[in-house]
PQR file of N, CA, C, O and H, with PARSE charges and radii, in Angstrom:
ATOM      1  N   MET A   1     119.286 114.224 145.520 -0.4000 1.5000
ATOM      2  CA  MET A   1     119.675 114.480 147.081 -0.0000 2.0000
ATOM      3  C   MET A   1     118.469 115.580 147.546  0.5500 1.7000
ATOM      4  O   MET A   1     118.214 116.669 147.032 -0.5500 1.4000
ATOM      5  N   SER A   2     117.854 114.950 148.636 -0.4000 1.5000
ATOM      6  CA  SER A   2     116.417 115.146 149.531 -0.0000 2.0000
ATOM      7  C   SER A   2     116.905 116.798 150.163  0.5500 1.7000
ATOM      8  O   SER A   2     117.511 116.737 151.233 -0.5500 1.4000
ATOM      9  H   SER A   2     118.062 114.065 149.054  0.4000 1.0000
ATOM     10  N   THR A   3     116.789 117.554 149.857 -0.4000 1.5000
ATOM     11  CA  THR A   3     117.061 118.793 151.227 -0.0000 2.0000
ATOM     12  C   THR A   3     116.118 118.281 152.403  0.5500 1.7000
ATOM     13  O   THR A   3     116.256 118.996 153.395 -0.5500 1.4000
ATOM     14  H   THR A   3     116.297 117.603 148.988  0.4000 1.0000
ATOM     15  N   ASP A   4     115.171 117.219 152.588 -0.4000 1.5000
ATOM     16  CA  ASP A   4     114.426 117.349 153.675 -0.0000 2.0000
ATOM     17  C   ASP A   4     115.085 117.164 154.747  0.5500 1.7000
ATOM     18  O   ASP A   4     115.693 116.094 154.756 -0.5500 1.4000
ATOM     19  H   ASP A   4     115.058 116.638 151.782  0.4000 1.0000
ATOM     20  N   GLN A   5     115.211 117.881 155.772 -0.4000 1.5000
ATOM     21  CA  GLN A   5     115.658 118.065 157.395 -0.0000 2.0000
ATOM     22  C   GLN A   5     114.804 117.870 158.442  0.5500 1.7000
ATOM     23  O   GLN A   5     114.752 118.653 159.390 -0.5500 1.4000
ATOM     24  H   GLN A   5     114.717 118.750 155.765  0.4000 1.0000
ATOM     25  N   SER A   6     113.805 116.417 158.304 -0.4000 1.5000
ATOM     26  CA  SER A   6     113.388 115.908 159.579 -0.0000 2.0000
ATOM     27  C   SER A   6     114.112 115.269 160.066  0.5500 1.7000
ATOM     28  O   SER A   6     115.225 114.936 159.660 -0.5500 1.4000
ATOM     29  H   SER A   6     113.847 115.781 157.533  0.4000 1.0000
ATOM     30  N   ASP A   7     113.459 114.936 161.245 -0.4000 1.5000
ATOM     31  CA  ASP A   7     114.869 113.962 162.149 -0.0000 2.0000
ATOM     32  C   ASP A   7     113.438 112.484 162.137  0.5500 1.7000
ATOM     33  O   ASP A   7     113.444 111.727 163.108 -0.5500 1.4000
ATOM     34  H   ASP A   7     112.555 115.207 161.576  0.4000 1.0000
ATOM     35  N   THR A   8     112.388 112.257 161.039 -0.4000 1.5000
ATOM     36  CA  THR A   8     111.836 111.621 161.561 -0.0000 2.0000
ATOM     37  C   THR A   8     112.801 110.017 161.057  0.5500 1.7000
ATOM     38  O   THR A   8     113.606 109.993 160.127 -0.5500 1.4000
ATOM     39  H   THR A   8     112.383 112.872 160.250  0.4000 1.0000
ATOM     40  N   LYS A   9     112.469 108.887 161.881 -0.4000 1.5000
ATOM     41  CA  LYS A   9     113.231 107.921 161.813 -0.0000 2.0000
ATOM     42  C   LYS A   9     112.598 107.143 160.381  0.5500 1.7000
ATOM     43  O   LYS A   9     111.436 107.331 160.018 -0.5500 1.4000
ATOM     44  H   LYS A   9     111.815 108.906 162.637  0.4000 1.0000
ATOM     45  N   TRP A  10     113.423 106.376 159.750 -0.4000 1.5000
ATOM     46  CA  TRP A  10     112.285 105.128 159.198 -0.0000 2.0000
ATOM     47  C   TRP A  10     112.272 103.771 159.361  0.5500 1.7000
ATOM     48  O   TRP A  10     113.027 102.990 158.782 -0.5500 1.4000
ATOM     49  H   TRP A  10     114.366 106.223 160.044  0.4000 1.0000
ATOM     50  N   THR A  11     111.226 103.424 160.324 -0.4000 1.5000
ATOM     51  CA  THR A  11     111.256 102.434 161.225 -0.0000 2.0000
ATOM     52  C   THR A  11     110.142 101.341 160.349  0.5500 1.7000
ATOM     53  O   THR A  11     108.917 101.415 160.251 -0.5500 1.4000
ATOM     54  H   THR A  11     110.613 104.058 160.795  0.4000 1.0000
ATOM     55  N   PRO A  12     110.892 100.555 159.905 -0.5600 1.5000
ATOM     56  CA  PRO A  12     109.663  99.275 158.948  0.2800 2.0000
ATOM     57  C   PRO A  12     109.374  98.725 159.541  0.5500 1.7000
ATOM     58  O   PRO A  12     110.239  98.336 160.326 -0.5500 1.4000
ATOM     59  N   MET A  13     107.860  98.145 159.755 -0.4000 1.5000
ATOM     60  CA  MET A  13     107.008  96.858 160.537 -0.0000 2.0000
ATOM     61  C   MET A  13     107.954  96.865 161.939  0.5500 1.7000
ATOM     62  O   MET A  13     108.858  96.121 162.320 -0.5500 1.4000
ATOM     63  H   MET A  13     107.158  98.461 159.117  0.4000 1.0000
ATOM     64  N   THR A  14     106.984  98.676 162.823 -0.4000 1.5000
ATOM     65  CA  THR A  14     107.211  99.029 163.764 -0.0000 2.0000
ATOM     66  C   THR A  14     105.872  97.953 164.677  0.5500 1.7000
ATOM     67  O   THR A  14     105.893  97.238 165.678 -0.5500 1.4000
ATOM     68  H   THR A  14     106.250  99.281 162.514  0.4000 1.0000
ATOM     69  N   SER A  15     104.777  98.373 163.620 -0.4000 1.5000
ATOM     70  CA  SER A  15     103.683  97.829 164.353 -0.0000 2.0000
ATOM     71  C   SER A  15     102.951  96.210 163.717  0.5500 1.7000
ATOM     72  O   SER A  15     103.169  95.847 162.561 -0.5500 1.4000
ATOM     73  H   SER A  15     104.761  98.954 162.807  0.4000 1.0000
ATOM     74  N   ARG A  16     102.461  95.742 164.273 -0.4000 1.5000
ATOM     75  CA  ARG A  16     102.075  93.839 163.891 -0.0000 2.0000
ATOM     76  C   ARG A  16     100.872  94.554 162.395  0.5500 1.7000
ATOM     77  O   ARG A  16     100.979  93.948 161.329 -0.5500 1.4000
ATOM     78  H   ARG A  16     102.284  96.037 165.212  0.4000 1.0000
ATOM     79  N   GLU A  17     100.383  95.130 162.418 -0.4000 1.5000
ATOM     80  CA  GLU A  17      99.090  95.493 161.795 -0.0000 2.0000
ATOM     81  C   GLU A  17      99.766  95.634 160.234  0.5500 1.7000
ATOM     82  O   GLU A  17      98.965  95.408 159.327 -0.5500 1.4000
ATOM     83  H   GLU A  17     100.296  95.622 163.284  0.4000 1.0000
ATOM     84  N   HIS A  18     100.918  95.922 159.899 -0.4000 1.5000
ATOM     85  CA  HIS A  18     101.447  96.740 158.648 -0.0000 2.0000
ATOM     86  C   HIS A  18     101.616  95.186 158.047  0.5500 1.7000
ATOM     87  O   HIS A  18     101.626  95.245 156.817 -0.5500 1.4000
ATOM     88  H   HIS A  18     101.568  96.105 160.636  0.4000 1.0000
ATOM     89  N   THR A  19     101.729  94.048 158.454 -0.4000 1.5000
ATOM     90  CA  THR A  19     101.734  92.730 157.697 -0.0000 2.0000
ATOM     91  C   THR A  19     100.289  91.781 157.498  0.5500 1.7000
ATOM     92  O   THR A  19      99.407  91.550 158.326 -0.5500 1.4000
ATOM     93  H   THR A  19     101.721  94.000 159.453  0.4000 1.0000
ATOM     94  N   SER A  20     100.361  91.525 156.683 -0.4000 1.5000
ATOM     95  CA  SER A  20      99.109  90.389 157.039 -0.0000 2.0000
ATOM     96  C   SER A  20      99.602  89.178 156.780  0.5500 1.7000
ATOM     97  O   SER A  20      98.926  88.369 156.144 -0.5500 1.4000
ATOM     98  H   SER A  20     101.077  91.712 156.011  0.4000 1.0000
ATOM     99  N   ALA A  21     100.595  88.940 157.142 -0.4000 1.5000
ATOM    100  CA  ALA A  21     101.020  87.469 157.049 -0.0000 2.0000
ATOM    101  C   ALA A  21     100.134  87.043 158.633  0.5500 1.7000
ATOM    102  O   ALA A  21      99.887  87.795 159.576 -0.5500 1.4000
ATOM    103  H   ALA A  21     101.144  89.597 157.659  0.4000 1.0000
ATOM    104  N   PRO A  22      99.750  85.341 158.445 -0.5600 1.5000
ATOM    105  CA  PRO A  22      99.381  84.955 159.534  0.2800 2.0000
ATOM    106  C   PRO A  22      99.715  84.533 160.771  0.5500 1.7000
ATOM    107  O   PRO A  22     100.480  83.569 160.798 -0.5500 1.4000
ATOM    108  N   ARG A  23      99.300  85.058 161.982 -0.4000 1.5000
ATOM    109  CA  ARG A  23     100.315  85.244 163.324 -0.0000 2.0000
ATOM    110  C   ARG A  23      99.948  84.086 164.443  0.5500 1.7000
ATOM    111  O   ARG A  23      98.853  83.544 164.296 -0.5500 1.4000
ATOM    112  H   ARG A  23      98.679  85.841 161.960  0.4000 1.0000
ATOM    113  N   CYS A  24     100.673  83.714 165.415 -0.4000 1.5000
ATOM    114  CA  CYS A  24      99.774  82.591 166.141 -0.0000 2.0000
ATOM    115  C   CYS A  24      99.055  83.174 167.238  0.5500 1.7000
ATOM    116  O   CYS A  24      99.458  84.120 167.915 -0.5500 1.4000
ATOM    117  H   CYS A  24     101.563  84.155 165.534  0.4000 1.0000
ATOM    118  N   VAL A  25      97.861  82.499 167.392 -0.4000 1.5000
ATOM    119  CA  VAL A  25      96.976  83.611 168.695 -0.0000 2.0000
ATOM    120  C   VAL A  25      97.237  83.243 169.874  0.5500 1.7000
ATOM    121  O   VAL A  25      96.738  83.844 170.826 -0.5500 1.4000
ATOM    122  H   VAL A  25      97.534  81.730 166.842  0.4000 1.0000
ATOM    123  N   ASN A  26      98.041  82.222 170.037 -0.4000 1.5000
ATOM    124  CA  ASN A  26      98.917  81.905 171.489 -0.0000 2.0000
ATOM    125  C   ASN A  26      99.858  83.218 171.774  0.5500 1.7000
ATOM    126  O   ASN A  26      99.477  84.159 172.472 -0.5500 1.4000
ATOM    127  H   ASN A  26      98.446  81.734 169.263  0.4000 1.0000
ATOM    128  N   CYS A  27     101.104  83.153 171.157 -0.4000 1.5000
ATOM    129  CA  CYS A  27     101.667  83.980 171.498 -0.0000 2.0000
ATOM    130  C   CYS A  27     102.052  85.076 170.460  0.5500 1.7000
ATOM    131  O   CYS A  27     103.036  85.794 170.639 -0.5500 1.4000
ATOM    132  H   CYS A  27     101.414  82.389 170.590  0.4000 1.0000
ATOM    133  N   GLY A  28     101.477  85.150 169.685 -0.4000 1.5000
ATOM    134  CA  GLY A  28     101.778  86.229 168.177 -0.0000 2.0000
ATOM    135  C   GLY A  28     102.591  86.425 167.483  0.5500 1.7000
ATOM    136  O   GLY A  28     102.920  87.519 167.026 -0.5500 1.4000
ATOM    137  H   GLY A  28     100.678  84.567 169.540  0.4000 1.0000
ATOM    138  N   THR A  29     103.260  84.954 167.196 -0.4000 1.5000
ATOM    139  CA  THR A  29     104.353  85.339 166.728 -0.0000 2.0000
ATOM    140  C   THR A  29     104.042  84.996 165.077  0.5500 1.7000
ATOM    141  O   THR A  29     103.170  84.143 164.916 -0.5500 1.4000
ATOM    142  H   THR A  29     102.993  84.065 167.568  0.4000 1.0000
ATOM    143  N   GLN A  30     104.677  85.584 163.787 -0.4000 1.5000
ATOM    144  CA  GLN A  30     104.717  85.935 162.633 -0.0000 2.0000
ATOM    145  C   GLN A  30     104.818  83.952 162.377  0.5500 1.7000
ATOM    146  O   GLN A  30     105.362  83.095 163.074 -0.5500 1.4000
ATOM    147  H   GLN A  30     105.385  86.277 163.918  0.4000 1.0000
ATOM    148  N   VAL A  31     103.901  83.826 160.873 -0.4000 1.5000
ATOM    149  CA  VAL A  31     103.944  82.542 160.887 -0.0000 2.0000
ATOM    150  C   VAL A  31     103.824  82.510 159.318  0.5500 1.7000
ATOM    151  O   VAL A  31     103.608  83.612 158.813 -0.5500 1.4000
ATOM    152  H   VAL A  31     103.459  84.522 160.307  0.4000 1.0000
ATOM    153  N   THR A  32     103.924  81.464 158.477 -0.4000 1.5000
ATOM    154  CA  THR A  32     103.920  81.833 157.053 -0.0000 2.0000
ATOM    155  C   THR A  32     102.909  81.316 156.753  0.5500 1.7000
ATOM    156  O   THR A  32     102.330  80.702 157.649 -0.5500 1.4000
ATOM    157  H   THR A  32     104.099  80.569 158.887  0.4000 1.0000
ATOM    158  N   ARG A  33     102.306  81.349 155.416 -0.4000 1.5000
ATOM    159  CA  ARG A  33     100.961  81.161 154.993 -0.0000 2.0000
ATOM    160  C   ARG A  33     101.003  79.687 154.647  0.5500 1.7000
ATOM    161  O   ARG A  33      99.931  79.085 154.583 -0.5500 1.4000
ATOM    162  H   ARG A  33     102.777  81.847 154.688  0.4000 1.0000
ATOM    163  N   GLN A  34     102.251  78.988 154.397 -0.4000 1.5000
ATOM    164  CA  GLN A  34     102.393  77.191 154.295 -0.0000 2.0000
ATOM    165  C   GLN A  34     101.959  77.226 155.540  0.5500 1.7000
ATOM    166  O   GLN A  34     100.772  77.034 155.803 -0.5500 1.4000
ATOM    167  H   GLN A  34     103.121  79.478 154.449  0.4000 1.0000
ATOM    168  N   PHE A  35     102.913  77.488 156.499 -0.4000 1.5000
ATOM    169  CA  PHE A  35     102.929  76.970 157.866 -0.0000 2.0000
ATOM    170  C   PHE A  35     101.013  77.310 158.586  0.5500 1.7000
ATOM    171  O   PHE A  35     100.776  77.005 159.755 -0.5500 1.4000
ATOM    172  H   PHE A  35     103.878  77.644 156.285  0.4000 1.0000
ATOM    173  N   ALA A  36     100.229  77.746 157.958 -0.4000 1.5000
ATOM    174  CA  ALA A  36      99.072  78.347 158.592 -0.0000 2.0000
ATOM    175  C   ALA A  36      98.151  77.456 157.466  0.5500 1.7000
ATOM    176  O   ALA A  36      97.015  77.895 157.284 -0.5500 1.4000
ATOM    177  H   ALA A  36     100.421  77.994 157.008  0.4000 1.0000
ATOM    178  N   ARG A  37      98.398  76.694 156.982 -0.4000 1.5000
ATOM    179  CA  ARG A  37      97.619  75.974 156.074 -0.0000 2.0000
ATOM    180  C   ARG A  37      97.814  74.246 156.609  0.5500 1.7000
ATOM    181  O   ARG A  37      97.007  73.326 156.481 -0.5500 1.4000
ATOM    182  H   ARG A  37      99.321  76.338 157.129  0.4000 1.0000
ATOM    183  N   VAL A  38      98.783  74.237 157.049 -0.4000 1.5000
ATOM    184  CA  VAL A  38      99.514  73.025 157.678 -0.0000 2.0000
ATOM    185  C   VAL A  38      99.100  72.744 158.944  0.5500 1.7000
ATOM    186  O   VAL A  38      98.426  71.759 159.246 -0.5500 1.4000
ATOM    187  H   VAL A  38      99.439  74.985 157.153  0.4000 1.0000
ATOM    188  N   PHE A  39      99.545  73.712 159.805 -0.4000 1.5000
ATOM    189  CA  PHE A  39      99.019  73.458 161.442 -0.0000 2.0000
ATOM    190  C   PHE A  39      98.433  74.417 162.037  0.5500 1.7000
ATOM    191  O   PHE A  39      98.525  74.744 163.220 -0.5500 1.4000
ATOM    192  H   PHE A  39     100.092  74.512 159.560  0.4000 1.0000
ATOM    193  N   GLY A  40      97.555  75.073 160.844 -0.4000 1.5000
ATOM    194  CA  GLY A  40      96.074  75.967 161.410 -0.0000 2.0000
ATOM    195  C   GLY A  40      94.895  74.993 161.460  0.5500 1.7000
ATOM    196  O   GLY A  40      94.974  73.797 161.182 -0.5500 1.4000
ATOM    197  H   GLY A  40      97.480  74.807 159.883  0.4000 1.0000
ATOM    198  N   ASP A  41      93.703  75.696 161.877 -0.4000 1.5000
ATOM    199  CA  ASP A  41      92.647  75.221 161.795 -0.0000 2.0000
ATOM    200  C   ASP A  41      91.724  75.433 160.319  0.5500 1.7000
ATOM    201  O   ASP A  41      92.205  76.137 159.431 -0.5500 1.4000
ATOM    202  H   ASP A  41      93.639  76.668 162.103  0.4000 1.0000
ATOM    203  N   ASN A  42      90.236  74.705 160.116 -0.4000 1.5000
ATOM    204  CA  ASN A  42      90.374  74.661 158.863 -0.0000 2.0000
ATOM    205  C   ASN A  42      90.203  76.056 158.469  0.5500 1.7000
ATOM    206  O   ASN A  42      90.121  76.309 157.267 -0.5500 1.4000
ATOM    207  H   ASN A  42      89.845  74.134 160.837  0.4000 1.0000
ATOM    208  N   ARG A  43      90.157  76.735 159.097 -0.4000 1.5000
ATOM    209  CA  ARG A  43      90.085  78.651 158.252 -0.0000 2.0000
ATOM    210  C   ARG A  43      91.664  79.421 158.734  0.5500 1.7000
ATOM    211  O   ARG A  43      91.961  80.607 158.882 -0.5500 1.4000
ATOM    212  H   ARG A  43      90.223  76.529 160.073  0.4000 1.0000
ATOM    213  N   ASP A  44      92.459  78.160 158.885 -0.4000 1.5000
ATOM    214  CA  ASP A  44      94.013  78.831 158.262 -0.0000 2.0000
ATOM    215  C   ASP A  44      94.720  79.190 159.674  0.5500 1.7000
ATOM    216  O   ASP A  44      95.872  79.624 159.699 -0.5500 1.4000
ATOM    217  H   ASP A  44      92.217  77.197 158.764  0.4000 1.0000
ATOM    218  N   VAL A  45      93.963  78.983 160.837 -0.4000 1.5000
ATOM    219  CA  VAL A  45      93.830  79.836 161.949 -0.0000 2.0000
ATOM    220  C   VAL A  45      95.066  79.479 162.983  0.5500 1.7000
ATOM    221  O   VAL A  45      94.731  78.589 163.765 -0.5500 1.4000
ATOM    222  H   VAL A  45      93.027  78.630 160.817  0.4000 1.0000
ATOM    223  N   VAL A  46      95.988  79.804 163.117 -0.4000 1.5000
ATOM    224  CA  VAL A  46      97.603  78.886 164.283 -0.0000 2.0000
ATOM    225  C   VAL A  46      96.700  79.351 164.933  0.5500 1.7000
ATOM    226  O   VAL A  46      96.059  80.394 164.809 -0.5500 1.4000
ATOM    227  H   VAL A  46      96.260  80.527 162.482  0.4000 1.0000
ATOM    228  N   HIS A  47      96.640  78.144 165.995 -0.4000 1.5000
ATOM    229  CA  HIS A  47      96.595  78.715 167.561 -0.0000 2.0000
ATOM    230  C   HIS A  47      98.064  78.181 168.291  0.5500 1.7000
ATOM    231  O   HIS A  47      98.283  78.307 169.496 -0.5500 1.4000
ATOM    232  H   HIS A  47      97.162  77.296 166.096  0.4000 1.0000
ATOM    233  N   ALA A  48      98.865  77.663 167.473 -0.4000 1.5000
ATOM    234  CA  ALA A  48     100.231  77.132 168.389 -0.0000 2.0000
ATOM    235  C   ALA A  48     100.921  77.208 166.970  0.5500 1.7000
ATOM    236  O   ALA A  48     100.458  77.092 165.835 -0.5500 1.4000
ATOM    237  H   ALA A  48      98.687  77.561 166.494  0.4000 1.0000
ATOM    238  N   CYS A  49     102.477  77.496 167.548 -0.4000 1.5000
ATOM    239  CA  CYS A  49     103.674  77.598 166.337 -0.0000 2.0000
ATOM    240  C   CYS A  49     104.805  77.164 167.428  0.5500 1.7000
ATOM    241  O   CYS A  49     104.749  77.088 168.655 -0.5500 1.4000
ATOM    242  H   CYS A  49     102.854  77.590 168.469  0.4000 1.0000
ATOM    243  N   PRO A  50     105.744  76.937 166.598 -0.5600 1.5000
ATOM    244  CA  PRO A  50     106.930  76.270 167.122  0.2800 2.0000
ATOM    245  C   PRO A  50     107.681  77.224 168.452  0.5500 1.7000
ATOM    246  O   PRO A  50     108.398  76.884 169.393 -0.5500 1.4000
ATOM    247  N   GLU A  51     107.200  78.383 168.065 -0.4000 1.5000
ATOM    248  CA  GLU A  51     107.367  79.210 169.229 -0.0000 2.0000
ATOM    249  C   GLU A  51     107.134  78.750 170.809  0.5500 1.7000
ATOM    250  O   GLU A  51     108.067  78.675 171.609 -0.5500 1.4000
ATOM    251  H   GLU A  51     106.618  78.658 167.300  0.4000 1.0000
ATOM    252  N   CYS A  52     105.591  78.417 171.177 -0.4000 1.5000
ATOM    253  CA  CYS A  52     105.010  78.553 171.955 -0.0000 2.0000
ATOM    254  C   CYS A  52     104.862  76.890 172.309  0.5500 1.7000
ATOM    255  O   CYS A  52     105.033  76.448 173.445 -0.5500 1.4000
ATOM    256  H   CYS A  52     104.833  78.478 170.527  0.4000 1.0000
ATOM    257  N   ALA A  53     104.495  76.008 171.067 -0.4000 1.5000
ATOM    258  CA  ALA A  53     104.580  74.153 171.385 -0.0000 2.0000
ATOM    259  C   ALA A  53     105.730  73.159 170.428  0.5500 1.7000
ATOM    260  O   ALA A  53     106.332  73.394 169.380 -0.5500 1.4000
ATOM    261  H   ALA A  53     104.356  76.367 170.144  0.4000 1.0000
ATOM    262  N   THR A  54     105.719  72.769 170.728 -0.4000 1.5000
ATOM    263  CA  THR A  54     106.118  71.165 170.413 -0.0000 2.0000
ATOM    264  C   THR A  54     105.413  70.510 168.960  0.5500 1.7000
ATOM    265  O   THR A  54     104.271  70.076 168.808 -0.5500 1.4000
ATOM    266  H   THR A  54     105.230  72.578 171.579  0.4000 1.0000
ATOM    267  N   TYR A  55     106.393  70.599 168.094 -0.4000 1.5000
ATOM    268  CA  TYR A  55     105.442  69.894 166.842 -0.0000 2.0000
ATOM    269  C   TYR A  55     104.555  68.588 167.508  0.5500 1.7000
ATOM    270  O   TYR A  55     103.366  68.557 167.191 -0.5500 1.4000
ATOM    271  H   TYR A  55     107.321  70.951 168.217  0.4000 1.0000
ATOM    272  N   ARG A  56     104.740  68.196 167.837 -0.4000 1.5000
ATOM    273  CA  ARG A  56     104.008  66.717 168.669 -0.0000 2.0000
ATOM    274  C   ARG A  56     102.359  67.470 169.027  0.5500 1.7000
ATOM    275  O   ARG A  56     101.245  66.960 169.142 -0.5500 1.4000
ATOM    276  H   ARG A  56     105.706  68.221 168.094  0.4000 1.0000
ATOM    277  N   GLU A  57     102.727  68.543 169.101 -0.4000 1.5000
ATOM    278  CA  GLU A  57     101.341  68.867 170.393 -0.0000 2.0000
ATOM    279  C   GLU A  57     100.309  69.481 169.101  0.5500 1.7000
ATOM    280  O   GLU A  57      99.086  69.357 169.037 -0.5500 1.4000
ATOM    281  H   GLU A  57     103.632  68.958 169.007  0.4000 1.0000
ATOM    282  N   MET A  58     101.542  70.420 167.766 -0.4000 1.5000
ATOM    283  CA  MET A  58     101.250  71.263 166.713 -0.0000 2.0000
ATOM    284  C   MET A  58     100.081  70.104 165.948  0.5500 1.7000
ATOM    285  O   MET A  58      98.975  70.505 165.585 -0.5500 1.4000
ATOM    286  H   MET A  58     102.535  70.521 167.818  0.4000 1.0000
ATOM    287  N   LYS A  59     100.556  68.509 165.759 -0.4000 1.5000
ATOM    288  CA  LYS A  59     100.208  67.663 164.939 -0.0000 2.0000
ATOM    289  C   LYS A  59      99.016  66.763 165.776  0.5500 1.7000
ATOM    290  O   LYS A  59      98.313  65.991 165.124 -0.5500 1.4000
ATOM    291  H   LYS A  59     101.454  68.183 166.054  0.4000 1.0000
ATOM    292  N   THR A  60      98.841  66.888 167.126 -0.4000 1.5000
ATOM    293  CA  THR A  60      97.527  66.107 167.357 -0.0000 2.0000
ATOM    294  C   THR A  60      96.564  67.026 167.676  0.5500 1.7000
ATOM    295  O   THR A  60      95.564  66.713 168.323 -0.5500 1.4000
ATOM    296  H   THR A  60      99.413  67.514 167.656  0.4000 1.0000
ATOM    297  N   SER A  61      96.783  68.165 167.268 -0.4000 1.5000
ATOM    298  CA  SER A  61      95.714  69.377 167.241 -0.0000 2.0000
ATOM    299  C   SER A  61      95.182  69.751 168.986  0.5500 1.7000
ATOM    300  O   SER A  61      94.034  69.922 169.396 -0.5500 1.4000
ATOM    301  H   SER A  61      97.595  68.420 166.742  0.4000 1.0000
ATOM    302  N   ASP A  62      96.184  69.780 169.575 -0.4000 1.5000
ATOM    303  CA  ASP A  62      95.610  69.943 171.239 -0.0000 2.0000
ATOM    304  C   ASP A  62      95.051  71.253 171.444  0.5500 1.7000
ATOM    305  O   ASP A  62      94.099  71.540 172.170 -0.5500 1.4000
ATOM    306  H   ASP A  62      97.116  69.641 169.242  0.4000 1.0000
ATOM    307  N   PHE A  63      95.903  72.189 170.564 -0.4000 1.5000
ATOM    308  CA  PHE A  63      95.852  73.574 170.439 -0.0000 2.0000
ATOM    309  C   PHE A  63      94.308  74.516 170.306  0.5500 1.7000
ATOM    310  O   PHE A  63      93.846  75.398 171.029 -0.5500 1.4000
ATOM    311  H   PHE A  63      96.676  71.956 169.974  0.4000 1.0000
ATOM    312  N   ILE A  64      93.628  73.664 168.638 -0.4000 1.5000
ATOM    313  CA  ILE A  64      92.500  74.177 168.430 -0.0000 2.0000
ATOM    314  C   ILE A  64      91.907  73.556 169.170  0.5500 1.7000
ATOM    315  O   ILE A  64      92.180  72.525 169.785 -0.5500 1.4000
ATOM    316  H   ILE A  64      94.003  72.947 168.051  0.4000 1.0000
ATOM    317  N   PRO A  65      90.531  74.563 169.111 -0.5600 1.5000
ATOM    318  CA  PRO A  65      89.388  74.727 170.259  0.2800 2.0000
ATOM    319  C   PRO A  65      88.583  73.955 169.172  0.5500 1.7000
ATOM    320  O   PRO A  65      88.572  74.158 167.958 -0.5500 1.4000
ATOM    321  N   LYS A  66      87.740  72.779 170.090 -0.4000 1.5000
ATOM    322  CA  LYS A  66      87.213  71.984 169.697 -0.0000 2.0000
ATOM    323  C   LYS A  66      86.008  72.091 168.596  0.5500 1.7000
ATOM    324  O   LYS A  66      85.721  71.007 168.088 -0.5500 1.4000
ATOM    325  H   LYS A  66      87.750  72.614 171.077  0.4000 1.0000
ATOM    326  N   ASP A  67      85.343  73.090 168.196 -0.4000 1.5000
ATOM    327  CA  ASP A  67      84.706  74.107 167.543 -0.0000 2.0000
ATOM    328  C   ASP A  67      84.713  74.704 166.457  0.5500 1.7000
ATOM    329  O   ASP A  67      83.816  75.318 165.879 -0.5500 1.4000
ATOM    330  H   ASP A  67      85.576  73.970 168.609  0.4000 1.0000
ATOM    331  N   ALA A  68      86.303  74.404 166.048 -0.4000 1.5000
ATOM    332  CA  ALA A  68      87.187  75.335 165.101 -0.0000 2.0000
ATOM    333  C   ALA A  68      87.428  74.097 164.376  0.5500 1.7000
ATOM    334  O   ALA A  68      87.688  74.186 163.177 -0.5500 1.4000
ATOM    335  H   ALA A  68      87.032  73.905 166.517  0.4000 1.0000
ATOM    336  N   ARG A  69      87.370  72.770 165.022 -0.4000 1.5000
ATOM    337  CA  ARG A  69      87.896  71.901 163.981 -0.0000 2.0000
ATOM    338  C   ARG A  69      87.031  71.442 163.029  0.5500 1.7000
ATOM    339  O   ARG A  69      87.437  70.704 162.131 -0.5500 1.4000
ATOM    340  H   ARG A  69      87.159  72.698 165.997  0.4000 1.0000
TER
END
């Protein structure tokens, strides 16, 4: 058993920088790599996710900038 009496609490994933999972550019919600592959642009960058857009909007690529298509 540890005898360390520090008051530091363990808080996993307190910052967004601790994960390499892709995130929605529009709202910052974490998405899966598979989602980024399907609904992202040619670089797997997600410009919209189910939290900030409908699947119809994502399917028509309205959120992807013209130069990234």
